[in-house]
ROGUBA-232674 format. One record per residue (C-alpha): residue in one letter; y, z, x. Coordinates in Angstrom, 1 decimal, always signed. Layout:
N
   code        v        w        u
      a        Y        Z        X
...
//
This chain:
301
   code        v        w        u
      x    -14.1    -43.9    -21.3
      x    -14.1    -43.6    -25.1
      x    -12.1    -40.7    -26.5
      x    -12.2    -39.1    -29.9
      x     -8.6    -39.6    -31.1
      x     -9.2    -38.2    -34.5
      x     -9.1    -34.5    -35.5
      x    -12.1    -32.6    -36.8
      x    -10.9    -32.9    -40.4
      x    -11.5    -36.7    -40.2
      x    -15.1    -37.2    -41.1
      x    -15.9    -39.7    -38.4
      x    -18.7    -39.5    -35.8
      x    -20.0    -36.0    -35.2
      x    -17.5    -34.4    -37.5
      x    -19.8    -31.6    -38.6
      x    -20.6    -30.7    -35.0
      x    -16.9    -30.5    -34.1
      x    -16.2    -28.1    -37.0
      x    -19.0    -25.8    -36.0
      x    -17.8    -26.0    -32.3
      x    -14.3    -24.8    -33.3
      x    -15.8    -22.0    -35.4
      x    -17.9    -20.9    -32.4
      x    -14.9    -20.9    -30.1
      x    -12.9    -18.9    -32.5
      x    -15.7    -16.4    -33.0
      x    -16.2    -16.0    -29.2
      x    -12.5    -15.5    -28.8
      x    -12.4    -12.7    -31.5
      x    -15.4    -11.0    -30.0
      x    -13.8    -10.9    -26.5
      x    -10.6     -9.7    -28.0
      x    -12.3     -6.8    -29.8
      x    -14.2     -5.8    -26.7
      x    -11.0     -6.1    -24.5
      x    -12.5     -8.8    -22.2
      x     -9.7    -11.3    -22.5
      x     -8.0    -12.1    -19.2
      x     -4.6    -11.0    -20.5
      x     -6.1     -7.7    -21.6
      x     -7.7     -7.1    -18.2
      x     -4.5     -8.0    -16.5
      x     -2.5     -5.6    -18.7
      x     -5.0     -2.7    -18.1
      x     -5.0     -3.3    -14.3
      x     -1.2     -3.3    -14.0
      x     -0.9     -0.2    -16.2
      x     -3.2     +1.7    -13.9
      x     -1.8     +0.5    -10.6
      x     +1.9     +0.7    -11.7
      x     +1.5     +4.1    -13.5
      x     +4.2     +6.5    -12.2
      x     +3.0     +9.3    -10.1
      x     +4.5    +12.6     -8.8
      x     +4.7    +13.2     -5.1
      x     +4.2    +16.6     -3.6
      x     +7.4    +18.6     -2.8
      x     +7.4    +20.2     +0.7
      x     +8.8    +23.7     +0.6
      x     +8.7    +24.2     +4.4
      x     +9.5    +20.6     +5.5
      x     +5.9    +19.9     +6.7
      x     +3.0    +17.9     +5.5
      x     +0.0    +19.8     +4.2
      x     -3.6    +19.0     +3.4
      x     -3.9    +17.7     -0.2
      x     -0.2    +16.5     -0.4
      x     +0.5    +13.3     -2.3
      x     +2.8    +11.2     -0.2
      x     +4.0     +7.6     +0.3
      x     +3.6     +5.8     +3.7
      x     +6.9     +4.0     +4.3
      x     +7.9     +1.7     +7.1
      x    +11.7     +2.0     +7.3
      x    +13.9     -1.0     +7.4
      x    +14.5     -2.5    +10.9
      x    +15.6     -5.9    +12.1
      x    +12.8     -8.3    +12.9
      x    +13.6    -10.1    +16.2
      x    +10.5    -12.2    +16.6
      x    +10.8    -14.2    +13.3
      x    +13.6    -15.6    +11.2
      x    +11.9    -15.0     +7.8
      x    +10.8    -11.4     +7.1
      x    +10.8     -8.9     +4.3
      x    +13.9     -6.6     +4.4
      x    +14.2     -3.0     +3.2
      x    +11.8     -0.1     +3.3
      x     +8.1     -1.2     +2.9
      x     +5.5     +1.2     +1.5
      x     +1.8     +0.9     +2.1
      x     +0.1     -0.3     -1.1
      x     -3.3     -1.0     -2.5
      x     -3.7     -4.8     -3.1
      x     -6.6     -6.0     -5.3
      x     -7.9     -9.5     -5.0
      x     -6.2    -11.8     -7.5
      x     -9.4    -13.6     -8.6
      x    -11.7    -10.6     -8.7
      x     -9.2     -8.5    -10.6
      x     -9.6    -10.9    -13.6
      x    -13.4    -10.7    -13.5
      x    -14.0     -7.0    -13.5
      x    -12.2     -3.9    -14.8
      x    -12.9     -1.9    -11.7
      x    -11.5     -2.3     -8.2
      x    -13.7     -4.3     -5.8
      x    -14.5     -2.6     -2.5
      x    -13.6     -3.1     +0.2
      x    -10.0     -3.6     -1.1
      x     -7.1     -5.0     +0.8
      x     -3.8     -3.2     +1.6
      x     -0.3     -4.6     +2.1
      x     +3.3     -3.4     +2.6
      x     +5.5     -4.0     -0.4
      x     +9.3     -3.4     -0.9
      x     +8.8     -0.7     -3.6
      x    +10.3     +2.7     -3.4
      x     +9.1     +4.3     -6.6
      x     +5.8     +6.3     -6.4
      x     +3.2     +4.6     -8.5
      x     -0.6     +4.5     -8.5
      x     -0.9     +1.8     -5.9
      x     +1.2     +3.4     -3.2
      x     +0.6     +7.1     -3.6
      x     -1.8     +8.5     -1.0
      x     -3.4    +11.9     -0.6
      x     -3.6    +13.6     +2.8
      x     -7.2    +14.9     +3.3
      x     -8.0    +16.8     +6.5
      x    -11.3    +15.9     +8.2
      x    -12.0    +19.6     +8.5
      x    -13.0    +21.0     +5.2
      x    -11.9    +24.5     +6.2
      x     -8.2    +23.3     +6.6
      x     -7.6    +22.9     +2.8
      x     -4.0    +23.5     +2.0
      x     -3.0    +24.1     +5.6
      x     -0.3    +22.3     +7.6
      x     -1.2    +18.9     +9.1
      x     -0.7    +18.9    +12.9
      x     -0.3    +16.3    +15.6
      x     -3.7    +15.2    +17.0
      x     -5.6    +16.4    +13.9
      x     -8.0    +14.1    +12.2
      x     -7.2    +13.3     +8.6
      x     -7.9    +10.7     +5.9
      x     -5.6     +8.8     +3.7
      x     -7.1     +8.5     +0.2
      x     -5.9     +6.8     -2.9
      x     -7.1     +6.6     -6.5
      x     -5.1     +3.6     -7.6
      x     -4.7     +5.0    -11.1
      x     -8.4     +5.6    -11.6
      x     -9.6     +9.1    -12.3
      x    -13.1     +8.7    -11.1
      x    -12.5     +6.6     -8.0
      x    -11.4     +7.6     -4.5
      x    -10.7     +5.0     -1.8
      x    -10.1     +5.8     +1.9
      x     -8.0     +3.8     +4.3
      x    -10.3     +2.5     +7.0
      x    -10.4     +0.0     +9.9
      x    -12.9     -1.3    +12.4
      x    -13.0     -3.5    +15.5
      x    -12.2     -7.2    +14.7
      x    -15.0     -9.7    +14.9
      x    -15.2    -13.5    +14.4
      x    -15.9    -13.0    +10.7
      x    -13.6    -10.0    +10.0
      x    -10.0     -9.7    +10.9
      x     -6.5     -9.6     +9.3
      x     -5.6    -12.7     +7.3
      x     -2.4    -13.8     +9.1
      x     -2.3    -12.2    +12.6
      x     -6.0    -12.2    +13.3
      x     -5.8     -8.6    +14.5
      x     -7.8     -5.6    +13.5
      x     -8.1     -5.4     +9.7
      x     -7.1     -2.4     +7.6
      x     -8.9     -2.0     +4.2
      x     -9.9     +0.6     +1.6
      x    -13.5     +1.7     +1.1
      x    -15.4     +4.3     -0.9
      x    -17.6     +5.3     +2.1
      x    -16.6     +8.5     +3.9
      x    -17.1     +8.0     +7.6
      x    -15.4     +8.2    +11.0
      x    -13.9     +4.8    +10.4
      x    -11.4     +6.3     +8.0
      x    -10.1     +9.0    +10.3
      x     -6.5     +8.8    +11.5
      x     -4.2    +10.9    +13.6
      x     -0.4    +11.6    +13.5
      x     +1.2    +11.0    +16.9
      x     +4.7    +11.9    +18.0
      x     +6.8     +8.7    +18.4
      x     +8.4     +9.6    +21.8
      x     +5.8     +9.0    +24.5
      x     +7.6    +11.4    +27.0
      x     +7.3    +14.3    +24.5
      x     +4.0    +13.4    +23.0
      x     +1.8    +15.8    +24.9
      x     +4.3    +18.7    +24.3
      x     +4.1    +18.1    +20.6
      x     +0.3    +18.1    +20.5
      x     -0.8    +20.7    +17.9
      x     +2.7    +21.1    +16.4
      x     +3.1    +20.7    +12.6
      x     +3.8    +17.1    +11.3
      x     +7.3    +17.1     +9.7
      x     +7.7    +15.3     +6.3
      x    +10.1    +12.4     +5.9
      x    +10.3    +11.9     +9.7
      x     +9.1     +8.9    +11.8
      x     +5.6     +9.3    +13.2
      x     +2.9     +7.1    +14.5
      x     -0.5     +6.8    +12.7
      x     -3.3     +6.0    +15.0
      x     -6.9     +5.0    +14.1
      x     -9.2     +7.5    +15.8
      x    -12.3     +5.2    +16.5
      x    -10.3     +2.3    +17.9
      x     -7.0     +4.0    +19.1
      x     -5.0     +1.3    +17.3
      x     -1.7     +2.1    +15.6
      x     -1.1     +1.3    +11.9
      x     +1.5     -1.6    +11.8
      x     +3.4     -3.4     +9.1
      x     +4.1     -7.1     +9.9
      x     +7.2     -8.0     +8.0
      x     +7.2    -11.6     +9.3
      x     +3.7    -12.3     +8.1
      x     +3.8    -12.7     +4.3
      x     +0.8    -12.6     +1.9
      x     +0.6    -14.0     -1.6
      x     -0.8    -11.1     -3.5
      x     -1.5    -10.1     -7.1
      x     +2.1     -8.7     -7.2
      x     +3.9    -11.4     -5.3
      x     +5.0    -11.9     -1.7
      x     +4.1     -8.8     +0.5
      x     +3.8     -8.1     +4.2
      x     +0.6     -7.9     +6.1
      x     -0.7     -4.5     +7.4
      x     -3.0     -4.4    +10.4
      x     -4.2     -1.9    +13.1
      x     -2.5     -2.9    +16.3
      x     -0.2     -1.0    +18.7
      x     +2.9     -3.1    +19.5
      x     +4.6     -2.1    +22.7
      x     +8.0     -3.2    +24.1
      x     +8.9     -3.7    +27.8
      x     +9.2     +0.1    +28.3
      x     +5.7     +0.7    +26.9
      x     +7.1     +2.3    +23.8
      x     +5.8     +1.6    +20.3
      x     +7.9     -0.8    +18.3
      x     +9.3     +0.0    +14.8
      x     +6.4     -1.9    +13.3
      x     +4.3     +1.2    +14.1
      x     +6.7     +3.7    +12.8
      x     +5.8     +5.3     +9.5
      x     +7.3     +8.1     +7.3
      x     +5.2    +10.4     +5.2
      x     +7.6    +10.5     +2.2
      x     +7.4    +13.5     -0.1
      x     +8.9    +14.2     -3.5
      x    +12.4    +15.5     -4.0
      x    +13.1    +18.8     -5.8
      x    +16.2    +17.3     -7.5
      x    +15.7    +15.7    -10.9
      x    +16.3    +12.0    -11.0
      x    +15.3    +11.4     -7.4
      x    +11.5    +10.7     -7.2
      x    +11.4    +10.7     -3.3
      x    +13.3    +12.2     -0.4
      x    +14.4     +8.8     +0.6
      x    +16.8     +8.8     -2.4
      x    +18.4    +11.9     -1.1
      x    +18.8    +10.7     +2.5
      x    +20.6     +7.5     +1.7
      x    +23.9     +9.0     +0.4
      x    +24.0    +11.4     +3.4
      x    +23.5     +8.6     +5.8
      x    +26.3     +6.5     +4.2
      x    +28.7     +9.4     +4.3
      x    +27.8    +10.1     +7.9
      x    +28.6     +6.5     +8.9
      x    +32.0     +6.5     +7.3
      x    +33.9     +8.7     +9.8
      x    +32.3     +6.8    +12.7
      x    +33.7     +3.6    +11.5
      x    +37.1     +5.1    +11.1
      x    +37.0     +6.6    +14.6
      x    +36.0     +3.3    +16.1
      x    +39.0     +1.9    +18.1
      x    +37.9     -1.7    +17.5
      x    +38.1     -1.2    +13.7
      x    +41.8     -0.7    +13.8
//
């Protein structure tokens, strides 16, 4: 195949056409830059919105209330069923599609979710607790009460709700092929969830009790009765790197007790300056509490 090895300044062949072509390309580039439609500009705006720092709600009485801004965190636990898994605390995050994010400035719905090892409250991992009962505004969230998990993702005029539905041949989670969890703008019964006490022997006794903040609970999907789960051993290549898959499935052990994959913590803000979440205040206390136990261990001497 013949190739033009000369530059446009060499007047050979269609030299005038090449000059006009370069001018048109430069003019198109400048117009897109002025309108902010370059891929690098869209990428920068999307990251600024999703990674914008947010302020979590501070719980004065130690319970979760309607309208609180919280983080959903799956605490660190050893993964016994796989050799490769994400370690540390994983927070539920909004995950836009990598290709669609470069084509439009707005988030495409339905939007995916994932679990990322981020512990700083930002736009993509800050959820709002919204009770399904409109008359319960500002009241304490209770076990067995229907509520919704909403997120703005850094957009002021957009509200997405965590939803799920029965899996089909055409719709399921990407890696485990279980029930998919996604974000949608439509308000329906498919985005209703309930907080469940983690101990099955005391579950009925705690029905109707307030849901404590910064404590392990189970989050169950009301229409399908499936628990929200974080699969640390199933990694996804997302817009922000390697993250864990999130699905709706109840994982039970041999004693019919939910596994740590289904354990979540509604993390609130810390009243102390310099600590964005209550997890930052719990770590030093945990480390100090473990120190005397190691010293009292006879095997350590």
